[in-house]
C-alpha positions, 0 to 999 in steps of 0.5 A, a space after each residue: 107611066 106611073 109616077 103621079 103628076 103633080 097638081 098645082 093650083 093657085 089659090 088667093 086665100 085659105 079658103 081656096 087652099 082647103 078647096 084645093 086640098 079636097 080636090 086633090 091638089 099636091 101644091 099650092 101657088 099662093 098669089 095676090 091681084 090675078 088682074 095682074 097676074 098675080 102678084 106677092 101675098 101680105 105676109 097675114 095671108 100667106 099665115 092663114 093658108 099656112 094654118 089652114 092646109 099643110 100642101 106645099 106652098 110656093 109663094 109668088 115673088 112679084 110686085 108689079 104687073 109684067 116681067 121686070 123688076 124694078 128696083 130689087 129692094 122692095 123684093 128683097 124686103 118682101 122676101 125677107 118677111 116672107 121667110 120670117 114667117 115660115 114661107 120656103 118655098 117660091 116662085 119667081 123670074 124676072 127678065 132684062 131689058 133684053 128678053 134675058 134673065 135679070 141675073 142680078 135680081 136673082 141672085 140677089 133673090 136667092 141669095 135670100 132663098 138660101 137654098 129653098 125650092 122655087 119655080 122660074 115662072 112664065 117669064 121664060 115665055 117671054 124670053 128672047 132665048 129659052 135655051 139661052 135663059 136656061 143655060 143661064 140659070 142652070 146652076 141658080 140654087 133651089 131652082 127646081 121647076 120652070 112653069 111654061 105654056 111653051 108660048 106667050 100666048 098659052 099652052 095651045 099654041 106652045 104644046 110642040 115646044 113643051 114636048 120638045 124640051 120634055 124630050 131635053 129632059 136631064 140634058 145640061 139646062 133641062 134638069 129641072 122638072 117642067 110644069 105645063 101651065 097658062 091656058 092649060 086645058 084638059 083637052 092638052 093633057 094626053 098629050 102633054 103626059 104622053 111627052 113625059 110631062 108629070 107636073 101641072 098648073 092651073 088656075 082660071 081652071 078651077 074656078 067655075 065662077 071666075 077669079 071672083 069666085 073661089 076654087 072649085 074642089 069639085 073642078 081640082 077633082 076632074 084635073 086630078 082624075 085627068 093627070 092621073 090617067 095613065 096611057 092605054 097601049 093601042 092593040 096591036 094590029 093582027 
């Protein structure tokens, strides 16, 4: 493998962002309130992070815990405010009551994004039909990444699914990058890299003190080293 893997780190503020950059992160996911698994941050937080680092920065669009959108009007308003502040990459994903993608809300938001690149987040791990969701979203403008653990229970359970989906890369519905995240550990990295996955997302793994503590540059650096390791060819038997 010669392609550098993408390492994305969750940041809550500018201090996190600076530490993640120092450790070798390629991209940040900016959120607020990890007690609710990550919600839309204030515009002021986005502005402070944007001023602190020049890394690509994907901002969460999610106003309440769970994967249903509720009233889309506040989401649209939040999106407009962030766009006006300069945000140009995002993370979002909503399901309907049947576990399919909420196309009405996604269409509203992608219209506001006007071509900005975005990630469909781990809502895919709660979808009733993963393949069906990918098919329905295949042509949405700006969608370039799926963040997934392969299972609602995390990578430890979803590893076979992630590897199987990586093998389908390039097929209709599978042209977007697959980013592994959600209960991801360093022990999972070799198998994921061997399967062709070249993007990794970490949150708590970058915080030795837990979510009450900051991102550790050294922890990020360990992940940078791990995801950059190349496969070592097995010696041929005589």
